[in-house]
C-alpha positions in Angstrom: 0.0 0.0 0.2 1.4 3.4 -1.0 2.1 6.0 1.7 -0.4 8.4 0.1 -3.3 5.9 0.5 -2.5 4.8 4.1 -4.5 7.7 5.8 -7.6 6.6 4.1 -7.5 3.4 5.6 -6.7 4.6 9.0 -10.0 4.5 11.3 -11.1 8.1 12.2 -10.9 9.2 15.9 -14.0 9.1 17.7 -16.0 12.3 16.9 -13.8 13.1 13.6 -16.7 12.2 11.1 -18.4 14.8 9.4 -21.8 15.9 10.9 -24.0 14.2 8.2 -22.2 10.8 8.6 -22.6 11.1 12.3 -26.2 11.9 12.2 -26.7 8.8 10.0 -24.3 6.6 11.8 -22.6 6.1 8.4 -19.1 5.2 7.9 -17.1 8.6 6.9 -13.6 8.8 5.4 -12.9 12.3 6.9 -11.8 13.9 3.7 -12.0 17.5 3.5 -13.5 20.0 2.6 -16.2 17.2 1.7 -16.0 13.4 2.5 -16.5 10.8 -0.2 -20.0 9.8 1.0 -21.4 13.3 0.8 -19.7 13.7 -2.6 -21.2 10.4 -3.7 -24.7 11.6 -2.5 -24.2 14.9 -4.5 -24.4 17.0 -1.3 -21.0 18.3 -0.7 -22.2 21.6 0.7 -23.8 19.7 3.6 -20.4 18.1 4.5 -18.9 19.8 7.7 -17.0 18.9 10.6 -17.0 20.1 14.4 -13.8 19.6 16.0 -12.2 21.5 18.8 -13.4 25.2 19.1 -14.4 25.2 15.2 -17.7 27.1 14.6 -19.8 25.1 12.1 -22.4 26.3 9.8 -25.0 24.2 12.0 -23.8 26.1 15.1 -24.0 29.4 13.4 -27.5 28.5 12.2 -28.5 27.5 15.8 -27.4 30.7 17.3 -29.3 32.8 14.5 -32.5 30.8 15.2 -32.2 31.4 18.9 -31.9 35.1 18.2 -34.8 35.1 15.8 -37.0 33.2 18.5 -36.1 35.9 21.0 -37.3 38.6 18.5 -40.6 36.7 17.9 -41.3 36.4 21.5 -40.9 40.3 21.8 -43.2 40.8 18.8 -45.9 38.6 20.2 -45.8 40.4 23.5 -45.1 44.0 22.6 -44.3 46.1 25.8 -43.6 49.7 26.3 -40.0 51.0 25.2 -37.4 49.8 22.8 -37.2 46.0 22.2 -34.2 44.3 23.9 -33.3 42.5 20.7 -32.9 44.5 17.6 -31.9 42.8 14.3 -30.0 44.4 11.6 -28.2 43.8 8.3 -24.6 43.0 9.1 -23.5 44.5 5.6 -24.5 47.9 6.9 -21.8 47.7 9.7 -18.1 47.0 9.7 -17.6 46.5 13.4 -18.9 43.5 15.4 -22.4 44.2 16.9 -22.4 45.2 20.4 -24.0 43.0 22.9 -24.2 45.7 25.6 -27.6 47.2 26.3 -27.7 51.1 26.6 -30.4 53.0 27.9 -31.2 54.3 24.4 -31.5 50.7 22.8 -31.4 47.1 23.3 -28.3 45.0 22.0 -27.8 45.1 18.2 -27.9 41.5 16.9 -26.6 40.7 13.6 -28.0 37.7 11.9 -25.4 36.5 9.3 -26.2 34.5 6.3 -24.6 31.0 7.0 -22.7 29.0 4.2 -23.4 31.6 1.5 -20.9 33.2 -0.8 -21.2 35.8 -3.4 -22.6 34.1 -6.5 -20.1 33.5 -9.3 -19.6 36.5 -11.5 -19.4 34.4 -14.6 -22.8 32.9 -14.5 -25.2 35.0 -16.8 -28.3 36.5 -15.8 -31.2 34.6 -17.3 -32.5 35.9 -20.6 -36.0 37.2 -20.9 -37.1 33.9 -22.4 -35.5 31.9 -19.6 -37.1 34.1 -17.1 -40.4 33.3 -18.6 -39.9 29.6 -18.4 -38.6 29.9 -14.8 -41.8 31.8 -13.8 -44.2 29.5 -15.6 -42.5 26.4 -14.1 -42.8 27.9 -10.5 -46.6 28.7 -11.1 -47.2 25.1 -12.1 -46.2 24.2 -8.6 -46.9 27.3 -6.7 -49.8 25.8 -4.4 -47.2 23.3 -3.0 -44.4 25.7 -2.4 -46.2 28.1 0.0 -47.2 30.7 -2.5 -50.0 33.1 -1.0 -49.8 36.1 -3.4 -52.6 36.8 -5.9 -51.5 35.0 -9.0 -52.8 37.7 -11.4 -51.1 40.5 -9.8 -48.0 38.7 -9.2 -47.7 37.8 -12.9 -48.4 41.3 -13.8 -45.5 42.5 -11.5 -43.1 40.1 -13.2 -43.6 42.0 -16.5 -41.4 44.7 -15.4 -37.6 44.6 -14.7 -36.6 42.5 -11.5 -33.2 43.7 -10.1 -30.7 40.8 -9.1 -31.1 41.6 -5.5 -35.0 41.3 -5.4 -35.5 38.4 -3.0 -39.0 37.3 -4.1 -38.1 36.9 -7.6 -34.7 35.4 -6.8 -36.5 32.8 -4.8 -39.0 32.2 -7.7 -36.1 31.6 -10.3 -34.6 29.2 -7.6 -37.7 27.0 -7.5 -38.2 27.3 -11.3 -34.6 26.1 -11.9 -35.2 23.3 -9.4 -38.2 22.0 -11.0 -37.2 23.0 -14.7 -37.1 20.3 -17.4 -34.1 22.3 -18.9 -30.6 21.1 -17.9 -29.4 24.6 -18.5 -31.7 26.1 -16.0 -31.3 23.2 -13.5 -27.6 23.7 -13.6 -28.1 27.2 -12.1 -29.9 26.0 -9.1 -27.1 26.5 -6.7 -26.3 30.0 -8.2 -30.0 31.0 -7.6 -29.9 29.5 -4.1 -26.9 31.6 -3.2 -28.5 34.8 -4.9 -31.9 34.2 -3.2 -30.6 33.7 0.4 -28.2 36.5 0.2 -31.0 38.8 -1.2 -33.3 37.8 1.7 -30.8 38.3 4.3 -30.0 42.0 2.8 -33.6 43.0 3.2 -35.3 40.7 5.9 -33.6 42.2 8.9 -34.4 45.7 7.8 -38.1 45.3 7.7 -38.5 43.4 10.9 -40.6 46.2 12.5 -41.8 47.8 9.1 -45.4 48.6 8.7 -47.5 46.2 6.9 -47.1 46.8 3.1 -46.5 45.0 -0.2 -42.8 45.4 0.5 -42.9 43.4 3.6 -45.6 41.1 2.1 -43.2 40.0 -0.6 -40.1 39.6 1.6 -42.3 37.2 3.6 -43.2 35.4 0.6 -39.4 35.2 -0.2 -38.7 33.6 3.2 -41.6 31.1 2.8 -40.3 30.0 -0.5 -36.7 29.8 0.9 -38.0 27.8 4.0 -39.8 25.3 1.7 -36.7 25.1 -0.6 -34.5 24.1 2.4 -36.9 21.8 3.7 -37.5 20.2 0.3 -33.7 19.5 -0.1 -33.4 18.0 3.4 -31.4 21.0 4.9 -33.9 21.2 7.8 -31.9 23.7 10.0 -31.8 26.3 7.2 -35.5 25.8 6.5 -36.3 26.4 10.1 -34.2 29.5 10.0 -36.2 31.2 7.0 -39.5 29.8 8.6 -38.7 31.8 11.7 -37.7 34.8 9.7 -41.1 34.7 7.9 -42.7 34.4 11.5 -40.9 37.3 12.7 -41.8 39.4 9.7 -45.5 38.3 10.0 -45.9 39.1 13.6 -44.0 42.2 13.3 -46.4 43.4 10.7 -49.5 42.4 13.0 -50.8 39.9 10.2 -52.2 37.8 12.9 -54.5 40.3 14.1 -55.9 41.8 10.9 -59.1 43.5 11.3 -61.3 43.5 7.9 -62.8 46.7 8.8 -59.5 48.4 8.6 -58.0 46.6 5.5 -59.2 49.2 3.1 -61.4 48.8 -0.1 -58.9 46.2 -1.7 -60.1 42.8 -1.0 -57.4 41.3 -3.1 -54.6 43.2 -1.2 -56.5 42.3 2.1 -56.7 38.7 0.9 -52.9 38.5 0.5 -52.2 39.4 4.1 -54.7 36.9 5.3 -53.3 34.2 3.2 -49.8 35.3 4.2 -50.4 34.7 8.0 -52.1 31.4 7.6 -49.5 30.2 5.3 -46.7 31.1 7.5 -48.6 29.7 10.6 -49.1 26.3 8.8 -45.4 26.1 7.8 -44.3 26.9 11.3 -46.6 24.4 12.9 -46.2 21.2 10.7 -42.5 21.5 10.3 -42.0 22.3 14.0 -44.0 19.1 14.7 -42.1 17.2 12.2 -38.8 18.3 13.6 -40.0 17.8 17.2 -39.3 21.5 18.0 -41.9 24.1 19.5 -43.9 26.0 17.0 -43.6 29.8 17.3 -47.4 30.6 16.5 -49.3 27.4 17.7 -48.0 25.0 20.1 -49.9 21.7 20.7 -52.9 23.1 18.9 -53.3 26.2 20.9 -52.4 29.6 19.8 -49.2 31.1 21.4 -50.2 34.5 20.2 -53.8 35.9 20.2 -55.2 35.4 16.7 -57.9 37.3 15.2 -57.3 37.2 11.6 -60.0 35.6 9.7 -59.8 32.0 8.3 -58.4 32.2 4.6 -60.4 32.1 1.6 -59.2 31.1 -1.8 -57.5 33.8 -4.1 -60.6 33.5 -6.5 -62.9 34.6 -3.7 -60.9 37.7 -2.9 -61.0 38.5 -6.6 -64.9 38.4 -6.4 -64.7 40.9 -3.6 -65.3 38.5 -0.7 -63.3 38.9 2.7 -65.5 37.0 5.1 -66.9 33.4 4.5 -70.5 33.1 3.2 -71.1 30.6 5.9 -69.6 30.5 9.4 -65.8 31.2 9.8 -66.0 33.4 12.9 -64.2 31.0 15.3 -60.7 30.5 16.5 -58.4 27.5 16.0 -59.0 26.4 19.6 -62.9 26.2 18.9 -62.2 24.2 15.8 -59.9 21.7 17.8 -62.4 21.3 20.5 -65.0 20.4 17.8 -67.0 23.3 19.0 -68.1 24.6 15.6 -69.7 23.2 12.5 -67.8 24.0 9.5 -69.4 21.4 6.9 -71.0 24.1 4.9 -68.1 26.6 4.7 -66.8 27.7 1.4 -63.9 25.6 0.2 -60.4 26.9 1.0 -57.4 24.5 0.7 -55.4 26.8 2.7 -57.8 26.8 5.5 -58.1 22.9 5.4 -54.5 22.5 5.2 -54.0 24.9 8.4 -56.7 22.8 10.2 -55.1 19.5 9.2 -51.8 20.6 10.5 -53.3 21.8 13.7 -54.9 18.4 14.2 -51.5 16.6 13.8 -49.8 18.9 16.1 -52.7 18.4 18.9 -52.6 14.7 18.4 -48.8 14.4 19.0 -49.3 16.6 22.2 -52.3 14.5 23.5 -50.7 11.4 23.0 -47.6 12.4 24.7 -49.6 13.2 27.8 -50.7 9.5 28.5 -49.2 7.9 31.4 -50.2 4.5 32.9 -50.4 5.9 36.4 -51.9 9.2 35.4 -54.2 10.7 38.4 -56.7 12.3 35.7 -57.2 9.2 33.5 -60.8 9.8 32.9 -60.0 13.6 31.7 -57.3 12.1 29.3 -59.9 9.6 28.1 -62.3 12.1 27.3 -60.0 14.5 25.6 -58.6 11.6 23.7 -62.0 10.4 22.5 -63.2 13.9 21.5 -60.0 14.5 19.3 -60.2 10.9 17.7 -63.7 11.5 16.7 -62.9 15.0 15.5 -60.0 13.8 13.3 -62.3 11.1 11.9 -65.0 13.5 11.0 -62.4 16.0 9.5 -61.1 13.2 7.3 -64.7 12.2 6.2 -65.1 15.7 5.2 -61.8 15.8 3.0 -62.6 12.3 1.5 -66.0 13.7 0.3 -64.6 16.6 -1.7 -64.7 15.9 -5.4 -64.5 17.6 -8.7 -61.7 20.2 -7.9 -59.0 21.4 -9.9 -55.5 19.6 -10.0 -54.1 22.1 -7.6 -56.8 21.8 -5.1 -56.7 18.1 -5.3 -52.9 18.0 -4.7 -53.6 20.2 -1.7 -56.4 17.8 -0.6 -53.9 14.7 -0.8 -51.6 16.5 1.6 -54.4 17.4 4.1 -55.8 13.9 4.1 -52.4 12.4 4.6 -52.1 15.0 7.7 -55.5 13.7 8.9 -54.6 10.0 8.6 -51.1 10.8 10.3 -52.8 12.6 13.0 -54.9 9.6 14.0 -51.8 7.3 13.9 -50.0 9.8 16.2 -52.9 10.0 18.7 -53.2 6.1 18.8 -49.3 5.8 19.3 -49.6 5.5 22.9 -52.0 2.5 22.9 -51.7 0.8 19.5 -48.9 -1.6 20.6 -51.0 -2.9 23.6 -54.7 -2.3 22.5 -55.8 -4.5 19.6 -58.6 -2.1 18.8 -56.4 0.9 18.5 -54.0 -0.9 16.5 -56.7 -2.1 14.1 -57.7 1.6 13.6 -54.3 2.6 12.9 -53.9 0.1 10.5 -57.2 1.1 8.8 -56.3 4.8 8.7 -52.8 4.0 7.2 -54.7 2.0 4.4 -57.0 5.0 3.9 -53.9 7.1 3.6 -52.9 5.1 0.6 -56.5 5.3 -1.0 -56.0 9.2 -0.9 -53.6 8.8 -3.8 -56.8 7.9 -5.9 -57.3 11.5 -6.3 -54.2 12.5 -8.1 -51.7 11.1 -10.6 -48.4 11.5 -9.1 -46.7 10.9 -12.4 -48.0 14.2 -13.6 -46.4 16.0 -10.5 -42.9 16.9 -10.0 -43.3 18.1 -6.5 -45.4 17.7 -3.3 -44.9 19.5 -0.1 -41.8 17.6 1.5 -43.3 17.2 4.7 -45.5 14.5 3.0 -42.3 12.2 3.0 -42.3 12.4 6.8 -46.1 11.6 7.1 -45.8 8.6 4.6 -42.8 7.3 6.5 -44.9 7.1 9.6 -47.8 5.5 7.8 -45.5 2.9 5.9 -44.1 1.7 9.3 -47.7 0.9 10.5 -48.1 -0.9 7.3 -45.0 -3.0 7.7 -45.9 -3.6 11.3 -49.3 -5.1 10.3 -47.6 -7.4 7.7 -45.1 -8.5 10.3 -47.8 -9.2 12.8 -49.9 -11.2 10.1 -46.8 -13.2 9.1 -45.6 -14.1 12.7 -49.0 -14.5 14.1 -50.0 -17.7 15.9 -52.6 -18.8 13.2 -51.9 -19.6 9.6 -51.5 -16.8 7.2 -54.1 -16.0 4.8 -53.1 -14.2 1.7 -56.2 -12.1 1.7 -55.2 -10.6 5.1 -52.0 -9.4 3.6 -53.4 -7.9 0.5 -54.7 -4.6 2.0 -51.4 -3.6 3.8 -49.1 -4.9 1.2 -50.9 -3.1 -1.7 -51.1 0.0 0.4 -47.3 -0.1 1.2 -46.6 -0.8 -2.6 -48.6 2.2 -3.6 -47.1 4.7 -1.0 -43.6 3.7 -1.6 -44.0 3.8 -5.5 -45.2 7.5 -5.0 -42.2 8.4 -3.0 -39.9 6.8 -5.6 -41.5 8.9 -8.3 -41.2 12.2 -6.2 -37.5 11.1 -5.0 -36.1 13.0 -8.1 -37.0 16.4 -6.7 -37.3 15.6 -3.0 -34.1 14.2 -1.3 -36.3 13.3 1.9 -37.6 10.7 -0.4 -34.3 9.6 -2.1 -33.3 6.2 -1.1 -29.6 7.0 -2.0 -29.3 9.6 0.8 -30.5 7.5 3.7 -33.7 9.3 4.5 -37.2 8.3 4.7 -37.8 6.1 1.7 -34.5 4.4 2.5 -35.7 3.7 6.1 -39.0 2.1 4.8 -37.3 0.0 2.4 -34.8 -1.3 5.0 -37.7 -2.1 7.3 -39.5 -3.9 4.5 -36.5 -5.8 3.8 -36.3 -6.9 7.4 -39.5 -8.8 6.7 -37.9 -11.3 4.5 
């Protein structure tokens, strides 16, 4: 063996592997700047090492997230005087920010863009024709990317010149390049990601306390698109950072307490603000639950802040001059979660349904976590459990009954129905291993989740909300558990008993495989959710 190859065969010291390999408990060769495994998975940018006092990108992100969370708490509970945490654009200052409070102001805290470099100068700006392709590709998938602006007004806005530092258009170009069928445009994804992140960092901090308006609204939209981009590419910490930036802008602009009487005479503009809040609240809630972190707006299905903003309508409804639902709608999220309202006749709004489904999922996780064998208030828990179980079942029946909607609406319904099924599974998780009735309901719900795929043709979609990868993984594990139970049961195995869970598992994993080309969370080569499902299924043999 040559001397040059000897170091590669030498085992790494404990803790010397890169962070992605350590997280996945995978073998790491320790090569820098990127190890062989990260390069093979086409994710060299994610490869980082934490040794000694070295400050990693993850650590910087965690510090920035903590600062944003502090800022959000102050925006949610405004007090007299100047806030104790003031965020600013670090590019405006050459000196390091001071952390010493003075009587005139709180400490000045800079949020630095992490892992972002100046985009390469030699990459040309997209031509007018390429811009049109990028925008058209983006709009095809906009409903799944967290797009809340009025499509007609947005498209009219794109007819003008968009500067390179426009965070919203940069985020649109980013998604357009990622989902494009053009190799030329897809090859610019990294460039657009760097530019969009940099443009957002240069504007978001300067508008944290700005008055509500289109400028703030467009920056919120950019942050939502960036959050969903990083979630979709498996970079969850960066996704959380941009999600919290959107929350800070939204609460700072008081979009959670919009009063229709003071929104002016433009229902479309008012609708954009209403939809902005509910979009941000939904992204915050569902990804916090998926990452097992506290939500900033809703925790355990309860509003952390007082929300008075009306439930969102469709963009078409606002174009027709509506601001208030024709039927009902005058109730809080907590009223809905308690089952205290009848929303069966409300006007259809895919965003409202998504927000409700996400909140039920969040509440189910919380209620299930409260169970203890020796809990003193068992009857109270049983009552809350039963009420929520029935509520989730009614809500899912309502979603399953919706028919004859457009492709975008049906795609949204698929995600909402999957959330409802996952909520039921999470709720029963405390009992399913010991209570046969609870387990059988869990299996039935998992099979129902696969039937939700009847309403769409996944082959026609390049993208679904990436959170569905986490939900499908949970559902598949139930189906695998049922197959294992049947195969290893005391009685003889009847093929008919295996048909339901096996065909359901086949269908969901096939959908994940189709979507894995644009969603690393479903890519079996990166050791994420589809790979885990495949490994669990292989263990059955």
